[in-house]
N, C-alpha and C positions, 0 to 999 in steps of 0.2 A: 041028587043032592050033591053030588060031586060038583056039578056045575054051579049049583047054588053056593056051595062053599067056596068054590073057586071064584065065583063072581063076588061073593062076600069078601073073600080074601083080597081080590083085586080092588074091590071097593074100599076096603079098609086100607089097602096099600096106597090107593090113590088118595084117600082121605089123609092117611099118614103123610104122604108126599105133599099134599096140599097144606097140611098142618105144619110140616117141616118148612115148606116154602114160606108159609105165612110167618112162622117163627123166625125164619131166616130174614125175611123182609123186616119184621118187627125188631129183630136183633140188630140189623143193620141200622135201622132208624134209631134204636136205642144207643148203639155205638156212636152214631153221628151226634146224637144228643149228648151222650157222655163225653165225646170228644169236644163238642162245642162248650159244654159245661167245664171240662178240664181246661180248655183254651181260655175260657172266660175266667176261670179260677186262677190260672197261671197269669193272665193279664192283670187281674185284680191284685194278685200277690205281688207281681212286678210293680204295679202301681203303688201298692202299699209299701213295698220296700223302697221304691223311689221317693214316695212321700215321707217315709220315716227318715231316709237319708237326707231329704230336703229339710225335714224338721230338725234333725241333728245339726246340719250345716247352719240352718237358721238360728238354732239355739246357740251354737258356737259363735255365730256372727253377732247375735244379740249380746252374748257374754263379752265378746271382744269390744263391741260398741259401748256396752255398759262400762267396761273397764276404761275404755278411751274417754267416755264421758266423765267418769270419776277423776281420771288423770287431768282432763281439761278443766274440770271444776276446781281441782286443787291448784292447777296452774293459774286459773283465773283469780282464785283467792290470793295466791302468791303475787300475781301481777298487780292486783288491786292494792295489796300492801306495799309493793314496790312503788306503784304509782303514787300512793299517798306519801311515802317517804320522799320520792323524787319531787312531788309537788311542793312539799314542805321545804325541801332543799332549794328548789327553784325560787320559791317565794323569798327565802332567806338570801339567796344569791342576787335576786332582783333588788331586794331592799339594800343589800350591801353595794350593788352596782350603782343604785341611785345615790346612796350616801357618798360613794367615791366620785360619782359624777358631780354632785354638789360640791364636794371638797375640791375637785378639779376646777370647777368654775370659780370657787373662792381663790384658789391658788392662781388661776389665770388672771383674775381681777387684781390680786395682790401683785403679781408679776408685772401686769400692765401698769399699775400705779408706781411700782418700783422703777420700771423702765422710764415712765414719765418723769419721776423724781430724778432719775439718773440723767435723763436728757436735760431737765431743768438745771440740775447741778452742773452738768457739763457746760451748758450755756452760761451759767453764772461763773464757772471757772474760766471759761473763755473770755467773758467780759472782764473778770478780775485780772486775767493774764494780760488783756489789752490795757486795762487801767495800770497794772504794774509796769507794763512795757512803756506806756506813756509817762508814768511817774518816773521810771528809770531814765527814760529819755530826758524828761524835765530835770531830774536830778543831775544827769550827766551834763546837761546844758548849764545848769546852775553851778556845778562843779567847775566846768570849763570857764564860766564867767568869773567864779570865785578865784580860780587859778589865775585867770587873766588879771583880775583886780589885785590879787595877792602879788602877782609878778609885777604889776604896775606899782603897787604899794612898795614892794621891795626895791624896785628901781628908784622910786621916789625917795624911800628911806636911804638908799645907798647914795643917791644924789645929795640928799639933805645932809647926811653924815659927811660926805665928801666936802660939801660946801661949808659945813660947820668946822671941819678940820682946817680948811683953807682960811676961813675967817679967824679961827683961833691962832693959826700960825701967823697970820698977818697981824693980829692984834698984839701978841706978845712974842718975846723971843724965847719964852720958856718952852721946854719940850711938851708936846701934847700929852695929856693925861690918858692913861689907858682906862679901859672899862672897869678894871679891878680897883683902880684907885678911886674912881668915881663912886663905887659902891661902898668903900670904906668911909667915905665922908658922909 
């Protein structure tokens, strides 16, 4: 029995060794599985953290873009109001420019008519100056003729008077009468 017990003890030892080996292999597989699950969990956790960080960045970007959109919408409203005002001002400026253009055309026409009138007046003045010069020349010629006729008349009167005096002296021995005495009579 001693052999039997020894054999049984060896058998149980071997069984125990087999069971330990079996557990060891199973434990190794379990550790590998646990390690794989741990790695998987860590990977998923990292992915979750990365996705959460991405979500936070995306949310921040969405908030930033939403704020930017709001600012741009406000700017668009402001720009539309400014465009409306500028369009109104442009229409007014265009109308005023057209009015001034028409007024300028009227002034140009008036200036042209005034220039034509001035040219006509200058032509008339030139003609009048020529007529006046011709008239002055005619008057000067008439004055010269008159002066010549007056000089001839004066010469003739002087000759007549001289002849009358000579005739009066020859006719009487009385002294010739002066012009004052003739007036008294």
